[in-house]
C-alpha positions as CSV (number, residue, x, y, z in Angstrom):
1,X,0.0,0.0,0.0
2,X,1.2,3.5,-0.9
3,X,-0.6,6.2,1.0
4,X,0.5,9.6,2.2
5,X,-2.0,12.1,3.5
6,X,-1.6,15.7,4.3
7,X,-3.6,17.3,7.1
8,X,-3.4,21.1,7.2
9,X,-4.6,22.3,10.6
10,X,-2.7,25.6,10.7
11,X,-3.6,29.1,9.5
12,X,-0.2,30.8,9.3
13,X,0.4,29.8,5.6
14,X,-1.5,28.4,2.7
15,X,-0.2,25.2,1.2
16,X,-0.7,23.5,-2.2
17,X,-1.8,19.9,-1.5
18,X,-0.9,18.6,-5.0
19,X,2.7,19.9,-4.6
20,X,2.9,18.3,-1.2
21,X,1.8,14.9,-2.7
22,X,4.5,15.3,-5.4
23,X,7.1,16.1,-2.8
24,X,6.2,13.2,-0.6
25,X,6.0,10.7,-3.4
26,X,9.3,11.9,-4.9
27,X,11.1,11.5,-1.5
28,X,9.6,8.2,-0.6
29,X,9.5,6.4,-3.9
30,X,12.2,8.0,-6.1
31,X,14.9,8.9,-3.6
32,X,14.3,6.3,-0.8
33,X,13.0,3.5,-2.9
34,X,10.0,2.8,-0.7
35,X,7.4,0.5,-2.3
36,X,5.1,0.4,0.7
37,X,4.2,3.2,3.1
38,X,1.4,4.7,5.1
39,X,2.1,8.2,6.2
40,X,0.2,11.0,7.7
41,X,1.8,14.5,7.6
42,X,0.1,17.1,9.9
43,X,0.8,20.8,9.5
44,X,-0.1,22.4,12.8
45,X,0.2,25.6,14.8
46,X,2.5,26.1,17.8
47,X,-0.3,25.6,20.3
48,X,-1.2,22.2,19.0
49,X,2.5,21.2,18.8
50,X,3.1,22.3,22.4
51,X,0.2,20.1,23.5
52,X,1.6,17.1,21.6
53,X,5.1,17.8,22.9
54,X,3.8,17.9,26.5
55,X,1.4,14.9,26.1
56,X,3.7,12.5,24.3
57,X,7.3,13.6,25.1
58,X,6.8,15.4,28.4
59,X,8.5,18.6,27.1
60,X,7.1,22.1,27.5
61,X,6.6,24.4,24.6
62,X,6.4,23.9,20.9
63,X,8.9,22.2,18.7
64,X,9.5,22.1,15.0
65,X,8.8,18.4,14.2
66,X,7.6,15.3,16.1
67,X,7.5,11.8,14.5
68,X,5.4,8.8,15.6
69,X,6.6,5.5,14.2
70,X,3.9,2.8,14.0
71,X,5.9,0.2,12.1
72,X,5.0,-3.2,13.6
73,X,8.2,-4.9,12.5
74,X,11.4,-2.6,12.7
75,X,13.0,-4.7,9.9
76,X,9.8,-4.7,7.8
77,X,9.5,-3.1,4.4
78,X,6.5,-0.9,5.1
79,X,7.1,2.6,6.4
80,X,4.2,3.5,8.7
81,X,3.9,6.6,10.8
82,X,2.9,10.2,11.4
83,X,4.8,13.4,11.2
84,X,3.7,16.6,12.9
85,X,5.3,19.9,11.7
86,X,4.7,23.2,13.4
87,X,4.4,25.8,10.7
88,X,4.8,28.6,13.3
89,X,8.2,27.2,14.3
90,X,9.1,26.7,10.7
91,X,8.5,30.4,10.0
92,X,10.9,31.3,12.9
93,X,13.6,29.0,11.7
94,X,13.2,30.0,8.1
95,X,13.8,33.7,9.1
96,X,16.8,32.7,11.2
97,X,18.5,30.6,8.5
98,X,17.4,33.0,5.7
99,X,15.5,30.4,3.7
100,X,11.9,30.4,2.4
101,X,9.5,28.7,4.7
102,X,8.6,25.9,2.2
103,X,12.2,24.8,2.2
104,X,12.3,24.6,6.0
105,X,9.0,22.6,6.0
106,X,10.4,20.3,3.4
107,X,13.5,19.8,5.6
108,X,11.3,18.8,8.5
109,X,9.4,16.3,6.3
110,X,12.7,14.8,5.3
111,X,13.9,14.7,8.9
112,X,10.7,13.0,10.1
113,X,10.9,10.4,7.3
114,X,14.5,9.6,8.2
115,X,13.3,9.0,11.8
116,X,10.7,6.6,10.4
117,X,13.5,4.9,8.5
118,X,15.4,4.3,11.7
119,X,17.8,7.2,11.8
120,X,18.6,8.6,15.2
121,X,19.9,12.0,16.3
122,X,20.3,11.5,20.0
123,X,24.1,11.7,20.0
124,X,26.3,14.2,18.3
125,X,27.8,11.7,15.8
126,X,24.4,10.3,14.9
127,X,23.0,13.9,14.6
128,X,25.8,14.8,12.2
129,X,25.2,11.7,10.1
130,X,21.5,12.3,10.0
131,X,22.0,16.0,9.0
132,X,24.3,15.0,6.1
133,X,21.7,12.6,4.8
134,X,19.0,15.2,5.3
135,X,20.9,17.8,3.4
136,X,21.7,15.4,0.6
137,X,18.0,14.4,0.2
138,X,16.8,18.0,0.4
139,X,19.3,19.1,-2.2
140,X,18.1,16.3,-4.6
141,X,14.5,17.2,-3.9
142,X,15.2,20.8,-4.8
143,X,16.8,19.7,-8.1
144,X,13.7,17.7,-9.0
145,X,10.9,20.0,-7.7
146,X,10.3,23.7,-7.1
147,X,9.9,23.7,-3.4
148,X,8.6,27.3,-3.5
149,X,5.4,25.8,-5.1
150,X,4.5,24.1,-1.8
151,X,3.0,27.4,-0.8
152,X,-0.6,27.7,-2.0
């Protein structure tokens, strides 16, 4: 089964759903070679993200991205999970790093999918390795797609 759904529950920015589907399919199928996946991507505001962060991770405040992995068999082929991205936090970091916000949201999508693939960023060496892979995938995505079109 190949299914990826976008749930847009924020009001800070408009998004183009068809471009999101293209981005997600390109990342999962073309770049990562995934044949089976079930993925929910939730674009939320800082308030909802803070609630999720507190409820599931025990942390206060909002954060940029949270990933929930539902894969039953860690060695299985099927990628299954949900990614929550705070668009409010994305806007802050996009300004800080001087990039357009759709690029930053695409980065968080890549980051979340890498977590679903089993990548970890809990230690400095793992974080560096994950960041290198994230940058490589984001660069390839930007070659294939106009990430600015993610904005509706």
